[in-house]
DSSP file (Angstrom, degrees, kcal/mol; ACC not computed):
  #  RESIDUE AA STRUCTURE BP1 BP2  ACC     N-H-->O    O-->H-N    N-H-->O    O-->H-N    TCO  KAPPA ALPHA  PHI   PSI    X-CA   Y-CA   Z-CA
    1    1 A X    >         0   0    0      0, 0.0     3,-1.1     0, 0.0     6,-0.3   0.000 360.0 360.0 360.0 -15.7  -20.8  -24.6   38.9
    2    2 A X  T 3   +     0   0    0      1,-0.2     0, 0.0     5,-0.1     0, 0.0   0.656 360.0  53.5 -71.2 -16.4  -19.6  -23.0   35.6
    3    3 A X  T 3  S+     0   0    0      4,-0.1    -1,-0.2     5,-0.0     2,-0.0   0.332  81.0 116.3-102.4   6.5  -16.7  -21.5   37.6
    4    4 A X  S <> S-     0   0    0     -3,-1.1     4,-1.9     1,-0.1     5,-0.2  -0.262  78.4-105.2 -75.6 166.4  -15.3  -24.7   39.3
    5    5 A X  H  > S+     0   0    0      1,-0.2     4,-2.3     2,-0.2     5,-0.2   0.853 116.5  55.7 -61.7 -40.4  -11.8  -25.9   38.6
    6    6 A X  H  > S+     0   0    0      2,-0.2     4,-2.6     1,-0.2    -1,-0.2   0.938 108.3  47.8 -61.3 -47.5  -12.9  -28.8   36.4
    7    7 A X  H  > S+     0   0    0     -6,-0.3     4,-1.7     1,-0.2    -1,-0.2   0.910 111.5  50.9 -56.8 -44.9  -14.8  -26.6   34.1
    8    8 A X  H  < S+     0   0    0     -4,-1.9     4,-0.2     1,-0.2    -1,-0.2   0.874 111.9  47.0 -65.0 -39.1  -11.9  -24.2   33.8
    9    9 A X  H >< S+     0   0    0     -4,-2.3     3,-1.0     1,-0.2     4,-0.4   0.914 112.2  50.1 -67.8 -43.6   -9.5  -27.0   33.0
   10   10 A X  H 3< S+     0   0    0     -4,-2.6     3,-0.2     1,-0.2    -2,-0.2   0.806 117.1  40.2 -66.1 -27.2  -11.8  -28.5   30.4
   11   11 A X  T 3X S+     0   0    0     -4,-1.7     4,-1.2    -5,-0.2     3,-0.3   0.268  84.9  99.3-107.1  11.4  -12.3  -25.2   28.7
   12   12 A X  H <> S+     0   0    0     -3,-1.0     4,-2.1     1,-0.2     3,-0.4   0.916  79.1  58.7 -60.8 -41.6   -8.7  -23.9   28.9
   13   13 A X  H  > S+     0   0    0     -4,-0.4     4,-2.5     1,-0.2    -1,-0.2   0.814  99.8  57.4 -61.7 -30.5   -8.1  -25.0   25.3
   14   14 A X  H  > S+     0   0    0     -3,-0.3     4,-2.2     2,-0.2    -1,-0.2   0.903 107.6  47.8 -60.4 -42.3  -11.0  -22.7   24.2
   15   15 A X  H  X S+     0   0    0     -4,-1.2     4,-2.5    -3,-0.4    -2,-0.2   0.901 111.3  50.0 -67.9 -40.7   -9.2  -19.8   25.7
   16   16 A X  H  X S+     0   0    0     -4,-2.1     4,-2.7     2,-0.2     5,-0.2   0.948 111.9  48.7 -61.9 -48.3   -5.9  -20.8   24.1
   17   17 A X  H  X S+     0   0    0     -4,-2.5     4,-2.2     1,-0.2    -1,-0.2   0.900 110.3  50.3 -58.7 -42.4   -7.5  -21.1   20.7
   18   18 A X  H  X S+     0   0    0     -4,-2.2     4,-2.3     2,-0.2    -1,-0.2   0.915 111.0  49.4 -62.6 -43.6   -9.2  -17.8   21.0
   19   19 A X  H  X S+     0   0    0     -4,-2.5     4,-2.3     1,-0.2    -2,-0.2   0.908 111.6  48.7 -61.1 -42.3   -5.9  -16.1   22.0
   20   20 A X  H  X S+     0   0    0     -4,-2.7     4,-2.4     1,-0.2    -1,-0.2   0.855 109.4  52.6 -66.7 -36.0   -4.1  -17.7   19.0
   21   21 A X  H  X S+     0   0    0     -4,-2.2     4,-2.1    -5,-0.2    -2,-0.2   0.921 110.6  47.1 -64.5 -44.6   -6.9  -16.6   16.7
   22   22 A X  H  X S+     0   0    0     -4,-2.3     4,-2.1     1,-0.2    -2,-0.2   0.935 114.0  47.7 -60.6 -47.0   -6.6  -13.0   17.9
   23   23 A X  H  X S+     0   0    0     -4,-2.3     4,-2.5     1,-0.2    -2,-0.2   0.877 110.3  52.3 -67.6 -35.8   -2.8  -13.1   17.5
   24   24 A X  H  X S+     0   0    0     -4,-2.4     4,-2.5     2,-0.2    -1,-0.2   0.890 109.3  49.7 -66.0 -38.5   -3.0  -14.6   14.0
   25   25 A X  H  X S+     0   0    0     -4,-2.1     4,-2.0     2,-0.2    -2,-0.2   0.889 110.8  49.1 -66.8 -37.0   -5.3  -11.8   12.9
   26   26 A X  H  X S+     0   0    0     -4,-2.1     4,-2.3     2,-0.2    -2,-0.2   0.936 111.6  50.0 -63.1 -46.4   -3.0   -9.2   14.3
   27   27 A X  H  X S+     0   0    0     -4,-2.5     4,-2.5     1,-0.2    -2,-0.2   0.899 109.5  50.0 -61.0 -41.7   -0.1  -10.8   12.5
   28   28 A X  H  X S+     0   0    0     -4,-2.5     4,-2.4     1,-0.2    -1,-0.2   0.899 111.4  48.8 -66.4 -38.9   -1.9  -11.0    9.2
   29   29 A X  H  X S+     0   0    0     -4,-2.0     4,-1.8     2,-0.2    -1,-0.2   0.870 111.4  50.3 -66.1 -34.6   -2.8   -7.3    9.4
   30   30 A X  H  X S+     0   0    0     -4,-2.3     4,-2.4     2,-0.2    -2,-0.2   0.904 110.1  50.3 -68.3 -41.6    0.8   -6.4   10.3
   31   31 A X  H  X S+     0   0    0     -4,-2.5     4,-2.7     2,-0.2    -2,-0.2   0.932 110.0  49.6 -56.9 -47.5    2.0   -8.5    7.2
   32   32 A X  H  X S+     0   0    0     -4,-2.4     4,-2.4     1,-0.2    -1,-0.2   0.903 109.9  52.4 -63.1 -38.1   -0.5   -6.7    4.9
   33   33 A X  H  X S+     0   0    0     -4,-1.8     4,-2.2     2,-0.2    -1,-0.2   0.932 110.0  47.9 -61.4 -45.8    0.8   -3.3    6.4
   34   34 A X  H  X S+     0   0    0     -4,-2.4     4,-2.4     1,-0.2    -2,-0.2   0.895 111.2  51.0 -64.8 -40.1    4.4   -4.3    5.6
   35   35 A X  H  X S+     0   0    0     -4,-2.7     4,-2.8     2,-0.2    -1,-0.2   0.914 109.1  51.0 -61.5 -42.7    3.4   -5.3    2.1
   36   36 A X  H  X S+     0   0    0     -4,-2.4     4,-2.3     1,-0.2    -2,-0.2   0.914 110.5  48.8 -61.1 -43.0    1.6   -2.0    1.5
   37   37 A X  H  X S+     0   0    0     -4,-2.2     4,-1.8     2,-0.2    -1,-0.2   0.902 111.4  49.6 -65.7 -40.6    4.7   -0.2    2.6
   38   38 A X  H  X S+     0   0    0     -4,-2.4     4,-2.3     1,-0.2    -2,-0.2   0.915 111.2  50.0 -61.0 -44.1    6.9   -2.3    0.3
   39   39 A X  H  X S+     0   0    0     -4,-2.8     4,-2.6     1,-0.2    -2,-0.2   0.875 107.8  52.3 -64.3 -35.9    4.6   -1.6   -2.6
   40   40 A X  H  X S+     0   0    0     -4,-2.3     4,-2.2     2,-0.2    -1,-0.2   0.885 108.3  51.7 -67.8 -35.5    4.6    2.1   -1.9
   41   41 A X  H  X S+     0   0    0     -4,-1.8     4,-2.2     2,-0.2    -2,-0.2   0.935 110.9  48.1 -63.3 -44.5    8.4    2.1   -2.0
   42   42 A X  H  X S+     0   0    0     -4,-2.3     4,-2.8     1,-0.2     5,-0.2   0.921 110.6  51.4 -64.5 -42.1    8.4    0.3   -5.3
   43   43 A X  H  X S+     0   0    0     -4,-2.6     4,-2.3     1,-0.2    -1,-0.2   0.885 108.7  50.7 -63.7 -37.1    5.8    2.8   -6.7
   44   44 A X  H  X S+     0   0    0     -4,-2.2     4,-2.2     2,-0.2    -1,-0.2   0.919 111.4  48.6 -63.1 -40.5    8.0    5.7   -5.6
   45   45 A X  H  X S+     0   0    0     -4,-2.2     4,-2.2     1,-0.2    -2,-0.2   0.923 112.1  48.6 -64.1 -44.1   11.0    4.1   -7.4
   46   46 A X  H  X S+     0   0    0     -4,-2.8     4,-2.3     1,-0.2    -1,-0.2   0.872 109.9  52.7 -64.9 -36.1    8.9    3.5  -10.6
   47   47 A X  H  X S+     0   0    0     -4,-2.3     4,-2.4    -5,-0.2    -1,-0.2   0.928 109.5  48.5 -65.6 -43.2    7.7    7.1  -10.5
   48   48 A X  H  X S+     0   0    0     -4,-2.2     4,-1.9     1,-0.2    -2,-0.2   0.883 110.0  51.5 -62.0 -38.9   11.3    8.3  -10.3
   49   49 A X  H  X S+     0   0    0     -4,-2.2     4,-2.0     2,-0.2    -2,-0.2   0.923 111.1  48.0 -64.8 -43.6   12.2    6.1  -13.2
   50   50 A X  H  X S+     0   0    0     -4,-2.3     4,-2.5     1,-0.2    -2,-0.2   0.900 109.5  52.9 -62.1 -42.7    9.3    7.5  -15.3
   51   51 A X  H  X S+     0   0    0     -4,-2.4     4,-2.2     1,-0.2    -1,-0.2   0.875 109.0  49.5 -63.8 -37.9   10.3   11.0  -14.5
   52   52 A X  H  X S+     0   0    0     -4,-1.9     4,-2.4     2,-0.2    -1,-0.2   0.873 110.0  50.8 -68.3 -37.0   13.8   10.4  -15.6
   53   53 A X  H  X S+     0   0    0     -4,-2.0     4,-2.2     2,-0.2    -2,-0.2   0.887 109.3  51.5 -64.2 -41.0   12.5    8.9  -18.8
   54   54 A X  H  X S+     0   0    0     -4,-2.5     4,-2.5     2,-0.2    -2,-0.2   0.915 110.2  48.9 -59.7 -45.5   10.3   12.0  -19.4
   55   55 A X  H  X S+     0   0    0     -4,-2.2     4,-2.3     2,-0.2     5,-0.2   0.947 111.7  48.1 -62.8 -48.2   13.3   14.2  -18.9
   56   56 A X  H  X S+     0   0    0     -4,-2.4     4,-2.2     1,-0.2    -1,-0.2   0.913 112.4  49.7 -59.0 -41.4   15.5   12.3  -21.3
   57   57 A X  H  X S+     0   0    0     -4,-2.2     4,-2.4     1,-0.2    -1,-0.2   0.913 110.0  50.7 -65.9 -42.1   12.7   12.3  -23.9
   58   58 A X  H  X S+     0   0    0     -4,-2.5     4,-2.6     1,-0.2    -1,-0.2   0.886 109.9  50.0 -63.7 -38.1   12.3   16.0  -23.5
   59   59 A X  H  X S+     0   0    0     -4,-2.3     4,-1.8     2,-0.2    -1,-0.2   0.894 109.8  51.0 -67.6 -40.1   15.9   16.6  -24.0
   60   60 A X  H  X S+     0   0    0     -4,-2.2     4,-2.0    -5,-0.2    -2,-0.2   0.934 113.0  45.6 -60.7 -46.4   15.9   14.5  -27.1
   61   61 A X  H  X S+     0   0    0     -4,-2.4     4,-2.5     1,-0.2     7,-0.2   0.921 112.9  49.1 -64.7 -44.4   13.0   16.4  -28.6
   62   62 A X  H  < S+     0   0    0     -4,-2.6    -1,-0.2     1,-0.2    -2,-0.2   0.804 109.5  53.0 -65.2 -29.4   14.5   19.8  -27.7
   63   63 A X  H  < S+     0   0    0     -4,-1.8     3,-0.2    -5,-0.2    -1,-0.2   0.881 111.5  45.7 -71.5 -39.7   17.8   18.9  -29.2
   64   64 A X  H  < S-     0   0    0     -4,-2.0     2,-0.3     1,-0.3    -2,-0.2   0.946 139.1  -7.1 -69.4 -47.6   16.2   17.9  -32.5
   65   65 A X    ><  -     0   0    0     -4,-2.5     3,-2.0    -5,-0.2    -1,-0.3  -0.816  58.5-160.1-152.5 107.2   14.0   20.9  -32.8
   66   66 A X  T 3  S+     0   0    0     -2,-0.3    -1,-0.1     1,-0.3    -4,-0.1   0.790  94.6  53.0 -63.7 -25.8   13.7   23.4  -29.9
   67   67 A X  T 3  S+     0   0    0     -5,-0.1    -1,-0.3     2,-0.1    -5,-0.1   0.457  82.7 124.2 -88.3   2.9   10.3   24.8  -31.3
   68   68 A X    <   -     0   0    0     -3,-2.0     2,-0.8    -7,-0.2     3,-0.1  -0.251  68.0-115.1 -67.0 148.1    8.7   21.3  -31.4
   69   69 A X    >   -     0   0    0      1,-0.2     3,-0.6     2,-0.0    -1,-0.1  -0.772  26.7-171.9 -82.6 110.8    5.4   20.7  -29.6
   70   70 A X  G >  S+     0   0    0     -2,-0.8     3,-1.1     1,-0.2     6,-0.2   0.678  76.1  71.8 -81.3 -17.8    6.1   18.2  -26.9
   71   71 A X  G 3  S+     0   0    0      1,-0.3    -1,-0.2     5,-0.1    -2,-0.0   0.782  95.4  53.0 -68.7 -25.7    2.5   17.8  -26.0
   72   72 A X  G <  S+     0   0    0     -3,-0.6     2,-0.4     4,-0.0    -1,-0.3   0.446  79.8 114.4 -90.7  -0.5    1.8   15.9  -29.2
   73   73 A X    <>  -     0   0    0     -3,-1.1     4,-2.3     1,-0.1     5,-0.2  -0.588  57.6-152.5 -70.9 119.8    4.5   13.4  -28.7
   74   74 A X  H  > S+     0   0    0     -2,-0.4     4,-2.4     1,-0.2     5,-0.2   0.823  93.2  54.9 -71.3 -26.6    3.0    9.9  -28.2
   75   75 A X  H  > S+     0   0    0      2,-0.2     4,-2.2     1,-0.2    -1,-0.2   0.927 111.0  43.7 -66.8 -42.3    5.9    8.7  -26.1
   76   76 A X  H  > S+     0   0    0      2,-0.2     4,-2.3     1,-0.2     5,-0.2   0.898 112.6  53.6 -71.0 -39.7    5.6   11.6  -23.6
   77   77 A X  H  X S+     0   0    0     -4,-2.3     4,-2.1     2,-0.2    -2,-0.2   0.942 110.6  47.8 -59.2 -45.6    1.8   11.1  -23.6
   78   78 A X  H  X S+     0   0    0     -4,-2.4     4,-2.4     1,-0.2    -2,-0.2   0.911 109.6  51.8 -61.4 -43.4    2.3    7.4  -22.7
   79   79 A X  H  X S+     0   0    0     -4,-2.2     4,-2.4     1,-0.2    -1,-0.2   0.903 109.7  50.0 -60.0 -41.0    4.7    8.2  -20.0
   80   80 A X  H  X S+     0   0    0     -4,-2.3     4,-2.4     2,-0.2    -1,-0.2   0.891 109.1  51.5 -68.9 -37.1    2.3   10.7  -18.4
   81   81 A X  H  X S+     0   0    0     -4,-2.1     4,-2.0     2,-0.2    -2,-0.2   0.956 111.9  46.6 -64.4 -46.3   -0.5    8.1  -18.6
   82   82 A X  H  X S+     0   0    0     -4,-2.4     4,-2.5     1,-0.2    -2,-0.2   0.893 111.6  52.9 -57.7 -42.7    1.8    5.6  -16.8
   83   83 A X  H  X S+     0   0    0     -4,-2.4     4,-2.0     1,-0.2    -1,-0.2   0.895 108.7  48.4 -64.8 -40.0    2.7    8.3  -14.3
   84   84 A X  H  X S+     0   0    0     -4,-2.4     4,-2.2     2,-0.2    -1,-0.2   0.876 110.3  52.0 -71.3 -33.9   -0.9    9.1  -13.4
   85   85 A X  H  X S+     0   0    0     -4,-2.0     4,-2.4     2,-0.2    -2,-0.2   0.924 109.8  48.9 -61.5 -45.3   -1.7    5.4  -13.0
   86   86 A X  H  X S+     0   0    0     -4,-2.5     4,-2.5     1,-0.2    -2,-0.2   0.873 109.3  52.8 -59.9 -39.7    1.2    5.1  -10.6
   87   87 A X  H  X S+     0   0    0     -4,-2.0     4,-2.6     2,-0.2    -1,-0.2   0.909 110.4  47.9 -63.8 -43.2    0.0    8.1   -8.7
   88   88 A X  H  X S+     0   0    0     -4,-2.2     4,-2.1     2,-0.2    -2,-0.2   0.921 113.0  47.2 -63.8 -42.6   -3.4    6.6   -8.3
   89   89 A X  H  X S+     0   0    0     -4,-2.4     4,-2.5     2,-0.2     5,-0.2   0.908 112.4  50.7 -68.0 -39.1   -2.1    3.3   -7.2
   90   90 A X  H  X S+     0   0    0     -4,-2.5     4,-2.6     1,-0.2    -2,-0.2   0.930 111.3  47.5 -62.4 -45.4    0.3    5.0   -4.7
   91   91 A X  H  X S+     0   0    0     -4,-2.6     4,-2.2     1,-0.2    -1,-0.2   0.874 111.6  50.9 -63.8 -36.8   -2.6    7.1   -3.2
   92   92 A X  H  X S+     0   0    0     -4,-2.1     4,-2.4     2,-0.2    -2,-0.2   0.919 112.8  45.4 -65.4 -45.4   -4.8    4.0   -2.9
   93   93 A X  H  X S+     0   0    0     -4,-2.5     4,-2.6     2,-0.2     5,-0.2   0.888 111.7  52.7 -65.1 -37.9   -2.0    2.2   -1.1
   94   94 A X  H  X S+     0   0    0     -4,-2.6     4,-2.4    -5,-0.2    -2,-0.2   0.931 111.1  47.1 -63.8 -45.2   -1.3    5.2    1.1
   95   95 A X  H  X S+     0   0    0     -4,-2.2     4,-2.2     2,-0.2    -2,-0.2   0.910 112.7  48.6 -69.0 -42.1   -5.0    5.4    2.1
   96   96 A X  H  X S+     0   0    0     -4,-2.4     4,-1.5     2,-0.2    -1,-0.2   0.893 113.4  47.6 -64.5 -38.5   -5.2    1.6    2.8
   97   97 A X  H  X S+     0   0    0     -4,-2.6     4,-3.0     2,-0.2     5,-0.3   0.905 109.5  52.5 -68.9 -38.7   -2.0    1.7    4.9
   98   98 A X  H  X S+     0   0    0     -4,-2.4     4,-2.6     1,-0.2    -2,-0.2   0.921 108.0  52.5 -60.3 -42.6   -3.3    4.8    6.8
   99   99 A X  H  < S+     0   0    0     -4,-2.2    -1,-0.2     1,-0.2    -2,-0.2   0.854 112.4  46.0 -63.5 -33.7   -6.5    2.8    7.6
  100  100 A X  H >< S+     0   0    0     -4,-1.5     3,-0.6    -5,-0.1    -2,-0.2   0.897 115.6  43.7 -72.6 -42.5   -4.4   -0.1    8.9
  101  101 A X  H 3< S+     0   0    0     -4,-3.0     2,-0.2     1,-0.3    -2,-0.2   0.859 129.7  24.6 -76.1 -33.2   -2.1    2.1   11.0
  102  102 A X  T ><  +     0   0    0     -4,-2.6     3,-1.5    -5,-0.3     4,-0.4  -0.543  68.1 157.1-128.8  66.9   -4.9    4.3   12.5
  103  103 A X  G X>  +     0   0    0     -3,-0.6     4,-2.5     1,-0.3     3,-0.9   0.732  66.9  70.3 -67.8 -19.0   -8.0    2.3   12.3
  104  104 A X  G 34 S+     0   0    0      1,-0.3    -1,-0.3     2,-0.2    -5,-0.1   0.723  93.4  59.5 -72.6 -15.8   -9.7    4.3   15.1
  105  105 A X  G <4 S+     0   0    0     -3,-1.5    -1,-0.3     1,-0.1    -2,-0.2   0.751 117.2  29.5 -77.7 -22.8   -9.9    7.2   12.6
  106  106 A X  T <4 S+     0   0    0     -3,-0.9     2,-0.3    -4,-0.4    -2,-0.2   0.694 128.5  16.3-112.9 -25.2  -12.0    5.2   10.2
  107  107 A X     <  -     0   0    0     -4,-2.5    -1,-0.2     2,-0.2     0, 0.0  -0.883  61.0-129.1-140.8 171.7  -14.0    2.7   12.4
  108  108 A X  S    S+     0   0    0     -2,-0.3     2,-0.2    -3,-0.1    -4,-0.1   0.160  71.0 115.1-108.3  17.0  -14.9    2.2   16.0
  109  109 A X  S    S-     0   0    0     -6,-0.2    -2,-0.2     1,-0.1     2,-0.0  -0.588  75.9 -99.7 -84.7 149.3  -13.7   -1.4   16.2
  110  110 A X        -     0   0    0     -2,-0.2     2,-0.2     1,-0.1    -1,-0.1  -0.367  39.2-143.3 -65.2 147.2  -10.8   -2.3   18.5
  111  111 A X              0   0    0     -3,-0.1    -1,-0.1     1,-0.1   -85,-0.1  -0.534 360.0 360.0-107.2 176.6   -7.5   -2.6   16.7
  112  112 A X              0   0    0     -2,-0.2   -86,-0.1   -87,-0.1    -1,-0.1   0.466 360.0 360.0 -79.0 360.0   -4.6   -5.0   17.3
């Protein structure tokens, strides 16, 4: 009796709601993946900007005194700290994006 026409019509809405819920989950996952990719692009740009700042600072120091110890310069130390933080955030974003793009490598759950 569960397979008769009346039952199917009464419960058609349940099937539609389940399909919409699956689609919504896939769209949200896709949106998060796009956001991670955008963030990775921004982090690459930020890394390039910091590298250019490091280069300019090194040139300034070397012009003033070629024998100066650049490792003791607080500006260069600060730039390296920022660079390391950006590298960590980039690697974290890359790992999360990889998990989203290839979920079968990390779990055995079906993907979108």
